[in-house]
C-alpha positions as CSV (number, residue, x, y, z in Angstrom):
1,M,123.7,143.4,147.2
2,A,120.8,140.9,147.2
3,S,121.5,137.2,147.3
4,V,120.2,134.5,145.0
5,A,117.8,133.3,147.7
6,E,116.3,136.8,147.8
7,L,116.2,137.6,144.1
8,L,115.1,134.2,142.6
9,P,111.6,134.3,144.1
10,R,111.1,137.8,142.7
11,A,112.2,136.7,139.3
12,A,109.9,133.7,139.5
13,R,106.9,135.9,140.5
14,L,107.7,138.2,137.5
15,K,107.7,135.2,135.2
16,Y,104.3,134.1,136.4
17,E,102.9,137.7,135.9
18,L,104.3,137.7,132.4
19,E,102.6,134.4,131.6
20,V,99.3,135.9,132.6
21,Q,100.0,139.0,130.6
22,L,101.0,137.0,127.6
23,R,97.7,135.1,127.7
24,A,95.9,138.5,127.7
25,V,98.0,139.6,124.7
26,E,97.1,136.4,122.8
27,Q,93.4,137.1,123.4
28,G,93.8,140.7,122.2
29,A,93.2,142.2,125.6
30,G,96.8,143.0,126.6
31,D,99.7,145.2,125.4
32,A,102.6,143.4,123.7
33,G,104.9,146.3,124.4
34,D,104.3,146.1,128.2
35,C,104.9,142.4,128.0
36,G,108.2,142.9,126.1
37,M,109.4,145.4,128.7
38,G,108.6,142.9,131.4
39,L,110.6,140.2,129.6
40,R,113.6,142.5,129.3
41,E,113.4,143.1,133.1
42,L,113.1,139.3,133.7
43,F,116.2,138.6,131.5
44,A,118.1,141.4,133.4
45,Q,117.2,139.7,136.7
46,I,118.4,136.3,135.4
47,G,121.7,137.9,134.4
48,T,122.1,139.3,137.9
49,L,121.3,135.9,139.4
50,R,124.0,134.3,137.3
51,Q,126.5,136.9,138.6
52,L,125.5,136.3,142.2
53,L,126.2,132.5,141.8
54,D,129.9,133.0,142.5
55,A,129.1,134.5,146.0
56,E,127.1,131.4,147.0
57,R,128.6,128.5,149.0
58,P,129.9,125.7,146.8
59,E,127.4,123.1,148.1
60,R,124.5,125.4,147.2
61,R,125.9,126.7,144.0
62,A,125.0,123.7,141.8
63,L,121.3,123.7,143.0
64,W,120.9,127.4,142.4
65,K,122.4,127.1,138.9
66,V,119.9,124.4,138.0
67,K,117.0,126.7,139.1
68,I,118.4,129.7,137.4
69,D,118.9,127.8,134.1
70,E,115.3,126.5,134.3
71,L,114.0,130.0,134.8
72,G,116.1,131.1,131.8
73,H,114.7,128.4,129.6
74,E,111.1,129.4,130.6
75,A,111.9,133.1,130.0
76,Q,113.2,132.3,126.5
77,F,110.0,130.3,125.8
78,L,107.9,133.3,126.8
79,L,109.9,135.5,124.5
80,N,109.5,133.1,121.6
81,D,105.8,132.9,122.3
82,L,105.4,136.7,122.5
83,R,107.1,137.0,119.1
84,R,104.7,134.3,117.6
85,V,101.7,136.1,119.0
86,T,102.9,139.5,117.8
87,R,103.5,138.1,114.3
88,F,100.0,136.6,114.3
89,H,98.3,139.9,115.3
90,D,100.4,141.8,112.7
91,H,99.3,139.4,110.1
92,Q,95.7,139.7,111.1
93,R,95.9,143.5,110.9
94,E,97.5,143.4,107.5
95,R,94.9,140.9,106.2
96,D,92.0,142.9,107.6
97,S,93.4,146.1,105.9
98,L,93.8,144.3,102.6
99,F,90.4,142.8,102.6
100,R,88.8,146.1,103.6
101,R,90.4,147.7,100.5
102,R,89.2,144.8,98.3
103,A,85.7,144.3,99.9
104,G,84.0,146.6,97.4
105,A,85.4,144.7,94.4
106,A,85.1,141.1,95.5
107,P,81.8,139.2,95.6
108,S,80.7,138.2,99.1
109,A,81.2,134.5,98.7
110,A,84.6,134.9,97.3
111,H,85.5,137.3,100.0
112,D,84.4,134.8,102.7
113,D,86.4,132.0,101.0
114,L,89.5,134.1,100.9
115,L,89.1,135.0,104.6
116,E,88.7,131.3,105.5
117,A,91.8,130.4,103.5
118,E,93.9,133.1,105.1
119,D,92.7,132.0,108.6
120,S,93.6,128.4,107.9
121,Y,97.1,129.4,106.6
122,A,97.7,131.6,109.6
123,R,96.7,128.9,112.1
124,S,98.9,126.3,110.3
125,G,101.8,128.7,110.3
126,N,101.4,129.4,114.0
127,Q,101.1,125.7,114.8
128,V,104.4,125.0,113.0
129,D,106.1,127.9,114.7
130,E,104.9,126.8,118.1
131,L,106.1,123.2,117.4
132,M,109.5,124.4,116.4
133,E,109.8,126.7,119.5
134,N,108.8,123.8,121.7
135,G,111.4,121.6,120.0
136,R,114.1,124.2,120.6
137,A,113.1,124.5,124.3
138,S,113.2,120.7,124.5
139,L,116.7,120.7,123.0
140,D,117.9,123.3,125.5
141,S,116.3,121.2,128.3
142,L,118.1,118.1,127.1
143,R,121.4,119.9,127.0
144,A,120.9,121.1,130.6
145,Q,120.0,117.6,131.7
146,R,123.1,116.2,130.0
147,E,125.3,118.7,131.9
148,R,123.5,117.8,135.2
149,L,124.2,114.1,134.4
150,K,127.8,114.8,133.8
151,N,128.1,116.7,137.1
152,T,126.3,113.9,139.0
153,H,128.4,111.2,137.4
154,R,131.6,113.1,138.3
155,N,130.5,113.6,141.9
156,A,129.5,110.0,142.2
157,L,132.9,108.8,140.9
158,D,134.6,111.1,143.4
159,M,132.5,109.7,146.2
160,I,133.2,106.1,145.1
161,N,136.9,106.7,145.0
162,K,136.7,108.1,148.6
163,L,134.7,105.1,149.8
164,G,136.9,102.7,147.9
165,L,134.1,100.6,146.3
166,S,134.9,97.7,143.9
167,D,135.7,97.8,140.2
168,T,132.4,96.0,139.5
169,V,130.4,98.8,140.9
170,M,132.5,101.3,138.9
171,K,131.7,99.3,135.7
172,L,128.0,99.3,136.5
173,I,128.0,103.0,136.9
174,N,129.9,103.6,133.7
175,S,127.6,101.3,131.8
176,R,124.5,103.2,133.1
177,N,126.2,106.5,132.1
178,R,126.7,105.2,128.5
179,Q,123.0,104.2,128.4
180,D,122.0,107.7,129.5
181,R,124.1,109.2,126.7
182,K,122.5,107.0,124.1
183,I,119.0,108.1,125.4
184,V,120.0,111.8,125.1
185,A,121.5,111.2,121.7
186,G,118.3,109.5,120.5
187,G,116.3,112.4,121.8
188,F,118.5,114.8,119.8
189,A,118.1,112.7,116.7
190,C,114.3,112.6,116.9
191,L,114.0,116.4,117.5
192,F,116.3,117.2,114.5
193,A,114.3,114.9,112.3
194,L,111.1,116.7,113.5
195,F,112.7,120.1,112.6
196,Y,113.7,118.8,109.2
197,L,110.1,117.5,108.5
198,C,108.6,120.8,109.7
199,L,110.9,122.8,107.4
200,R,110.1,120.5,104.5
201,W,106.4,120.9,105.2
202,R,106.6,124.7,105.4
203,G,108.7,124.8,102.2
């Protein structure tokens, strides 16, 4: 069976190829179906990587986990972006079909105004969707950072206990950890407020 060190570069290369393919789909020059199949393969490789973690040495396991989690977040972002692009193209096809049916009945100026209004609405909707997806990705990143901070703090305390450092140093470290938690909590609050405002605006 392949190791994490062997499979991770292949998965990262597939992610890069899918980013290029997604840009082509967004420009109307690529196939969304092929991109979706590539993303399913990428998620399968990420699942295999998570299973292979248990076979790694303990001192390397934490580092590999961080890299795999980051790849997973990027893959999820690509999937969300593909869904957004697909919805946009579907909307365009429906709109074009509708206006072709109405073109004979509507005056040219009114037809152009309707097209412009539809384009503006579609762009606004896509911008809000993209903002919300970015917000979700940021939340996932914050959660991962919080877990890494917890692990780092726990390892630091274990090392301090082994070295026998003073209570003053311990208090300083605990104080810094509380500050980090406040920063993460503030970030969550700001992102939730942003989600709420986006939902109110869309409503």
